[in-house]
N, C-alpha and C positions, 0 to 999 in steps of 0.2 A: 698242462695250464698254458701254453702258448696257443693251442687251438682255441681254448676258452677266450681267451683274450681277443683273439681274430674275431670270433663271434661278436662279441661284445664291440667292438670296433665297427663291425658291418651294422649292427643295430643302430649304433649311434649315427652313423652315416645316413641310415634311411629315415631315421626321425628328423635329420637336419633338413634332408632333401624335401621332406612332406611337408615341414613347417614352411621352409623357402616358397613351395608351391600356393599355399594357403595365402600366406601373406600377399603374394604377387596376384592371386586371384581377386583378394579382398579388395586391392587397389585399383584393379580395372572396373570391378561393380562400381566402387565409388566414381569413377570417372566417367562411366556410363550413364549413370545417374543423374550427375550432374550436367552432362552433355543433353541427356534428354529433358531437365529442367529449363536449359538455355534455350533449347529449339521446340518449345511449347508453340504449336500453330496460333496465328492471330485470327481474331474473329472477323468474317466478314459483315460488313455492314453497307448501308446506302446512306448517304448524306448530302444535306444542302448548305448553302451559304445563307446565313440570315440576313434578310435585307429588309430596309424599310419600304411598305408598301400602303396601298389603300385596301380598305376591306368594308363590304356593303351588305346590308341585310334589307330583305325585300318583303314585301306584303303583296299578296295576289288578289286581284279583282277582276271582274269579268265585265263585258259590254259587248255590244254588235255595233257595226259600221254604219256610217250613212255618209252620202256626199257632202262635200264641204261646201259645195255652191249647188244649189237646186233652185228653180222656179216652176212655177205653173202659170199658164198663159190663159189669160179670160178675155175674149174679144170686148171692146169697149163700144161696140155699136152692133145693132140686132139687126143682122142680113143674112141671106142665105149663102152657104158656103160654096163658092166657084171652084176651088182647086185647093186639096191637100198635097203638100210636095213632100213630106217625110212620113216615116214608118218607125216603129218601135226599134231600138237598136242603132239607128243612123247616127254618124257622127256628124256635128254641124259646129260652124264658126260663128262668132258673134255677127250679127248682121245678115247670117243666111234668111232667105224667104222661105217661111214655113207653112204659110196657109194665107189664101187670098179670098175675100168676101165679094159678093155681087156689088158692083159701084154705080149702077145707074140711078139709084135712088138718091144716093149721097152727090152725085154729080149734079143733079138736078137742084138739089138744095144749094150747091155751091153756086149755080147760075142764078138763082133766085136771089141768094145773097148779094152777089155781086150787082144785079141789077137794082136792088134796093140801096145800094152804095151809090150808085152812079145816079139814081134819083135823087137821093139826098144830097149829093153834089150840086146837082143842076139846081133843085130847089134854093140852094145857098147861094149859088152864082147869080140866079135872077134877083133873088133878093136883094143883092149886093148893088145889082146894075138897073134895077126896076124892069117892070113887065109891060109888054105892048097889048092891043085889045085881043089880038089874035090869040096871043098866049093865055090871056085870062079866059078865052073860050074854051081852049084846050085844057087848061086847069079844071074847069067846072065839068069837061066831059071825065077828066081823069078821076074826079073827086065821086063821081056818081058809079064808076066803075070800082073804085076802091071800097065805097060805101056798099056796093052788092056783094063784093066778095068778103068783106068784114062780116056782113049780116049772115051770109051763108055759113061761113067759117064757125061763126059764134054759136048756130045752131048745131052745127057738127060737133063742137066743143062740149056744149052741154050736154048731149046724147052720150058723147064718150066719158064725160065726167061721172054721169049716173052709173054708166057699165062699170066703170072702175070701182067706185063705191059699192057697186054689188058683187066685186069680184069676178066681173065676166071677162074683162080683159086686163093686160098685165101693166104694170107700172111703166115699163119701157112704151108701151103703145099709146099710153095717156100722155107720156110726158113727150112724144113725137107729135100728137094732134095738138098739145099744149103751145108748143113752139110755132106750129104754123096759125095757130089763133093769136098768139102776140104778134106774129110777124104781119098778119091781117089787120090788126087793131093799130100797129105801128104805121102800116101804109095808108091807112085811112086818116089817121091824125096828121101823118105827114102831108095828103093831099089838101084836107082842110086848111092847115097851117099855110101852105103853099097858094092857096086861092085867095086867103085872107091877106096874105102879104102883097100878092099882086094887086088886088083891088086897093087896098090902103097904104100901101108902101110899107117897109119894113121898119120896125123901132129897132133900136140898141139890143132890148131884150130878146126881142123876135130874131135877130140875127144871132144872138147867142145860142136861142134854142135849136136853130136850124145846124148850127154849128156841132151842138150836143149829138142831133140826130145823125149827123155825118159820122162823129166818133163812135156811135153806136152800131151804124150800118158798117162800119169798117171791123168792128168787133164781131158783128154776127158774121160778117164774110171769112174774117180769120178762122172762127169757130168752124165753120162748115168747111174750110180747106183740112183743118185738123180732124174732123170726123171722118173725111175722104182718106187721108192718110193712114186712119185706124183701120182700114179695111185690108191692109196688109199687115199680117204679124209677122215680125223678124224676131230671130233670136238675140235676147238679150245678152246672153253667154254663151261661151263655147261649152260644148259637152255632148252627151249622148241623149238621144230621144228615149224617155222612159215611159212615156205614155202617149197615146193618140186617142181621144175620147169622141171624135166626131168624124162625119163622112161628108163626103160632096153630095150637095143637094139639101142637107140639113139646117134647120134654122139655128144659127148662133144665140145662144142666150147669155144668161150670167153665170154660167158654170166654166170651169177650167176646161180647156179643150187639148192642150199640149203640155207636156212636162218635159223639161230638160234637168239633167244631174251631171254635174261636172266631178268625176271620180280621179282626175290627175292627183288631187290630194283627199284623203278619206279623215273622217273624225270618228272617233269613239267617246262616248259620255259614259264614264266608269263613276261609281260611287263609293266614295272613301270613308270610312269611319271618323268619328269625331277624336279618336285615339290617335289614329295616323294621319289626319289633314295636315295638320301644323308641320309635318316632315316631309309634304310634298311641295316644291318649289315650282313657281314659273320657269321653263325653260328646261327642266330636268329632262334628260334622255330616258327613255324607258324601253325595255324589251317587251314586244307584243308577239304573242304565240296563236297563229292562226291553224286549228287542228285540220281544218279542209284543206290548207296548202301545205301541211307538214313542213313550215318553215318558220323561222324568227324573223321578224322585222323590227327596226328601230323606230320609234316615234318620239314627240317631244310634247310636254307639257304646255297647252296653249292658253288654258284658263282654268282657274278654281273659284268656284261661286263661294262667297262668304257667308251664305245662308244656307242650312240645312233643307233637303228635301223632306217634307214631313211625311211624305208616305214610305220613302226609303229609309228615312231616318240615318241619312248620310248626306255627305256634300258632294254636290257634282264636280268632275274634274274631267276637261274634254281635252282627248289627246290627239295630234295631228300627224298623220302618216304620209309621205310621198309616195305615191302611186302611179309613177309615169307609164307602166306598163299595162296598168289597168286590170291586174291579176285580183286584186281585192275588190270583191263587188259588195254593193249595199247590202246591209244586214247579215253579214258574216259573224258567227261568233268568235271571240276574241278572248284570251287570258292576258293581263296586263301587269306585269312585274313593276311595282313603284319601290323605289328605295325609301326603307323605314328608318334606317340608321346609317352613316357612314363613319369610318375612322380613317383618317389621313395620317401618312407619315409616323407609322408605327410597326416594329418589326412583326412580320407575319409568317408564320410557317404551318406546314400541314397539323392538323388536327391528331395523326396517328403518331406524330413524334411524341406526345404528350402521354406519360403513363402516371397513374395515381396510385398512392400508397398513404394508408391513414389519412385521407381527406387531405393530403398535400400532392401538390402536382409537380412532376420533376421532368426532365428532359436529360439527354446524353450529349456532351459535346465531345469533339475531338481536339485533343491538345498534345501536340508532339506526339503522334502517333497512338495515343492512348485514350481509353474513355474517361470522361470526367462527369460525375453526376451533379448536376444543377437544379436548385429548387428555383420554380417560376410562378410569375402571377399573371393570370390569362385574363382577356377582356372578351370582346366580340367574336363569336364564332358563327361562321357561316359557309357553306359550299366545301366543306371539309378542309377548311382553314380556320386559324385561331390567331387572334391579337395577343401579342406577349408585351404585357405593360411593364414588367422586371424580371430580371434574371438572365437574359441573354442581349448582349450588343450587336450591332450590326457589324456584319463581317465575320462572325463565329461560324464554326462549322458544327451545323446539328445533324445528330443521327436520325434517321427517319423510319428505317426499318432495321431489323437485326437487334435491338436495344434489350429483347427479351431475354438474350444470352450474356448480355454484359452485367460486368461490375466495376467498380472505381477502380482504376488504374490498369483495366484489361486492354492489351494490345489489340488494335483493330486493323483491318486491311477495307479500305473503300473499294468496293467491287465496282459499283457504277453511279452516277449523279443520280441523285433523286430530282432534282431540278431541271436535268436535260432530256 
C-alpha cells in the first residue's frame, strides 16, 4: 500500500509540472503575438506639402517666322548701275551705301536747273532796276535762242508722246522728255517776258510774275538736286541683305533691286480659333518650339486682330521673339503654346496623388504619422498636375506614391520627398 501511494504521488507531481509548463508556454505565446502586433512595419510612401500655386492649360498653334523689319529698295531714278557694294548675307547698318547709279545726266539736270534759277533771278533784278539798250539787244538774242530751243524740244516731245501712246517707250522716258519740254517752254516764256519788261518797263503784276518764275526755278533746282541724291541708295534700316536683283551695268527700272531683313527680332503670325481667341491677351508670354533648332524659346503676344481671316477661319495673332544671336531664320516652322486657361492661388498637387472610387476622388494625407483618407474636389488638370478646389488645405502633407497599400489609420514612413 505504501508503494502504491508513492506512485500516485509521482503521477500527481508529473501532472502538476506538465500543467505549469503548458500555462507558461501559453503566456509566452500571447506576449509574442502582442509584440508582433505592436511591431507591425510602417508602409513606405512619398509625399509633398500642399502649396498654393498657378496652373495653366495651353492650346498649340503653328506658324512660320519672318523678319520683324524688312524693306525692298527700288531706285527712284532710271539710270545705269555704276557700282553695287553689297551681296546677299552681308550685314549693314542704317545709312550704309548699297548701290550707286550713274550721275552724269543727273548732274547736267542740276546745272540746267541752276542756270534757269539764275536767269529768272536776273530777269527779276532787271525788271526792278530797268533795262539799258544793250541789255534789250541781248534779251532779243536770248529770246530767239530760247524760241529755237523750245520749238525743237516741242517737236521731240510730240514724237515721244506718240511713241509712248503706242507703248514703244517707257513712262519714265516719256516723263523725262516731258520735263525737258516744260523747261524749254518755261525758258521761252521767261525770255519773252524779260524782253517785254525791258522794252516797256515792268508793271506791278509783271514783277509778281517774275517773282513767281524765280520761285518755280528754285523748286526745279531743288528737285534736280533731290534726283541727284537718289542716285545713291543707302540702307534705311540695319539688317542683313536678303536679295540683290541687279548687277553693275544694268539699267535700274521700277523694280526692287535690293532687300534688307532685320532678324534681331522675328515675328510669327499664328491663327487662333474663335473658341480660344478671347483667352489670349496682349503681352502674354508664350513658349515657342522650333523643331529645326531643337529648343524652346520665349515670345510675347504683340498684336491680336479683332477680325477673323476668312480663308483661315481664325484670328491672326502676332508673336515677337528676341533673336539677337540670329539663330532663328525667316521661314522656320514653329509650334506656339498659347495659354487657354489659367488658375491662380489654388492648391495644386500631382495628378498621381488622386485615386478614384465609385466616381468619387480621394487622396491620402499624413497626420501624426498615419494615413488619413480625404475626399477632394478637383478642377483644371494639365502637365501632370491638378487643381484642388476643396478637401485639402495649404500646408497639409499629401501622399503621392504608395497610397495603393494604405488604409485609413495605417502607419506610414516617408522615404523621400515627392517635391524634392
